[in-house]
N, C-alpha and C positions, 0 to 999 in steps of 0.2 A: 504493501499499500504506501502511495507518494500524499504526501500531504502537503498543502498550500497555505501560508498564511500571509494576506497581504498587510504589509506596514507602512505603508505610504501609495494614496494614488491618484495625488496631484500633481502638477505640473510647477513651472516654474513660480509659483507663489503659491505657498500654502495658506490655505482657509482652517476656520474652525473644525470642519469635518474632515479635510483632506492633508496629509501630510507629505513631505516630499517622496519623493520614488524608493519602493524596495519592496522586497517579498524574498519570502523565504521558503526552501523547497527542502521538507525531510524524508528520508528516505534511507533506512535501514541506518546507520551509526552516521550517516551526512546529514547536515546541515547547511544548506548551501545557501548564501545570502546572494541575492539579483540586485546589486545598485545597493547603495546605502545612502541616500540622502539625509539632511540635518534632521535631528531629533530621534534617528532609526533606533537609538539605544533606548530609548525613553518608550517609545512604541514595544518595542520586545518587553521591557519588563510591563509594560500595560496586559498585553498578550501571555504572560507568565513565559517568555522564552528567557535563558538563561544567556546571555551574551557568548558567556565561554563555552557554549557549547557548538559555536559553529567553526566549520572546517574550512569553506571555502567562501570568496567573494568573488564574485564574478562583477566585473565594470562595464558596461555600454560604454559612456564615453564620458569624457572630463567636465561637461557641463555642471556649475555647482548643485543644482538639484538634484543631480545624482550621486554625488561623492562629498558634499559637506558635512558629512557623518564620520564619515573614516575615522578621523584623528579621533576623535572622543570615543568612538564604539571599540577602538582599538586599547586606548587607553583603561577603559574601563574593563575590558577581558584581562588585561594585564592584572588590574585591582582584585579582581575574581580569581587571580592565580590560574591562570590558563596553562596548560603542561605541555599543549604541544607546538606543531608548528602551524600559522594560519598561512594559506595558500592563495594566494591571490593573483587574477587575470585579469587584464585590461588589453585594451589598444595600443600601440605603439606609442609610446611617449608615457606611459605608466608608471615606470621605475623613476621619471624624473619628475614628474609632478606629486609622487609621494615623496621622495626628498625632499620640495620644496614645502609642502604642508608639514614637515618633521621639524624644519628650519623654522618654521615662521612662528612657535611658542616653545618655552621649557619643557621639551618632552619628557613626561614621566612613564614608568610602566608600561612601555610601547612592547610589544609582545614579539616572540621571534616569530618570523615572516618571511616566502619567499614569494617575489613576484615573477610573471611569465608573461611576455607582451603576446598577444594571439596573432599570429598570424592569418586572417581569413581568407579563403574559407581552408576548414580542416578540423580535425579531432584535435582537441586539447588534452583532454585525458581520457585515459579507459582503465578499467580494471574489469573482474571478472562477472561483474553485475551489471555495469552500466557504463557509457561513456556521455561526453561532452562534444557537441560540436558548434564550429562558430560561423558566422556568414557576416561577409560585408555588408552594412548599411550603407545610404547617403542621407547623411546631416549636414549640418555646416561645421560640427567637429567631427574628427574623426570616429567612426561609432561603429561597433560590432552586435550582432544579436546572436543568441546562444539557443541549443536545442540539448535537452538533457534525454537520453535515449536508454532507456532498461532495456536489459538483453531479455531475449527468450529465457524460457527455463524449462525443464522437464519436471513433469509430474507421473506419479505413479499412479495408476490404475489397481488401486487396491483388491477390487474385485475379484482380479485375474490373479493377482499376485497373493492372495488368500488362496485361491482354487491350486494353484502349485507349491501350495504350504512355505512362503518364502516369506521370512522375518528377519530382522535384525541388521546387523552391518550389510549384508548383501543387498536390502532394499536402498542402502545411502549408495552402494556402488552402481545399482542401475539407474538411478535419479543422476548421478552424474555421468553417462551416456556410455557406460560400460557393460560389456557383454560379461556373463557369469558362466558356472557350469555347477547344475544342482542335480545331484543325485543320479550323475554319469549322464546328465543332457545338457548341450550348451543350451542357454537362455538367449536371444539376443532383446538388448534393452529396448528394441524398438517394437516390442512385441506387447511391453507393458507399460509404457509410457504415452504421454501426449504432449503436446508443445503449447505450454501457454504465452500468450504473445506478451511480449512487452510492450510498458505504456510509453508514449512520447510525447513531452511539454516542449512548448517553443517559446523563446520572447522574444518579440520584436519592439527593440525602443526607437528613438526618435529616427524619426527618416521620411522620406518619400518612397512611393512606391519603388520596387527596385527589383533587380533578380533575388539578391537577396533574401528580401523578403519572404519570397513565393518560396524559394529552397525551406526555409525554416517551416514554414507554415505545412507544406506537403505531407499529408495523411496522417497529423498530429492527433493525438486524442485531446489534447486543449492549447489553444494558442492565447497566449498572453500578450496582448498587442496595443502599441499607443493608440488613441482615439481622442486628440487633441482637442478638437472642434465638429462642429456642425459641418456640412457641405454649403450652406448658407455664406458662410465666410472662407470658403478652399482659397480665396487668394493669401488671404492671410496666414494660411496653413502654409502653403507653396513658398512663399515667402520667406518662413522661418523655418521651413524643410519638414513638417510636420505632417502626419497621415492624419485625413477627417477619419470621424468615424463611419461613412461612406467608403473610404479608402480601405480602411482594415476590414469590412465587412464583406468586402470582395475578394481579397486577399484569402482570407477563410475560404469563400464560396470555392472559388477558381481554385483552389488546391487542396480540397478536399479535407479540410480540417473539422474536427468532431462537433469543439464547442470552440466559441469564442468570449475571452473574457476582457472586455476593454478597461485601459488605467490611462493613466496622464492624464486626465480631466481638467481640461483649463477651467479657472476660478470663476469665469463667468457662469457657469451654469450651475445653478442652484437646485436642480431638481433634474432628476435620470432620465425623466419621462419622455422627454422629446429625442435621449439620444437613444433609448432604446426604440424607439418607434422609427428613426432612421436606421438603425443596423439591421434590425428586422424586416426592414423592407428588401435588405441583402441577401442577410445568412440569419435565418430564424433563430439557431441554437445561440443565443448572445444573451452574454448579463455584462452588467457594468461594476465595475469592484469598489467595495467601499473599504475603508482602515478597517483593520481585524477582521476582515472576511474570510473565512477558512472553507477548503476544498479538497477533497479528497479523491483522486485518480485511481 
């Protein structure tokens, strides 16, 4: 099970209801933070999430509303005696920007961390359970989007296994895709297993429509995308290189995404009714993110 917690769903100017950008993806022992706007650590406290649990930080770009929370968060992680290493991913220039941030104040309790500058497109992380891919986006600053891909896994058909009298450690071997010999008979793992498809979650940050956005959205179970403005002010969106709600919905529809969650909502919108109405004209399974909203995938 993958859990998503939205910690900030606004854009450049936070409001009483919407913090600067950020959401947390929890999977097994991983707690992956996507962007870290101002006040994210406080949002985490309200949501009952311990900052010291974060394992990875994925930065889309270096506009302030996506990164102003980083030094405070890392200081708090140090104060909470974070005992591991935080792995930070971001576009080219991330190492330099982080160095500048830490030089701007008397740093204290900054945790051990390692920075990887993303060369999108490509795989930026992979283990036996999941992988993370990146794609270049088109914004006024160098920007990348990310796709979390849970790997397919084998599950055992217990009825068939019980019929053969299989139990204990041999079941573990079968689930690992290994053939076994039982009572003198070779048992092929494919006889007793079935594939559970892994989930895919994509994040499209600030951008105009582009190939990278389409690649991120293809066949995902959940697409989290900016939808900053309604299309009646699309010229403003183009000027500042943002997606409209319509743009995001069309990207979801044209690339066979299963569900769309809109975020990075402009402070001009006090209600989500118009946003939902416009989005569902082009893609029905759309919701608008709210701060502290939780989704299970």
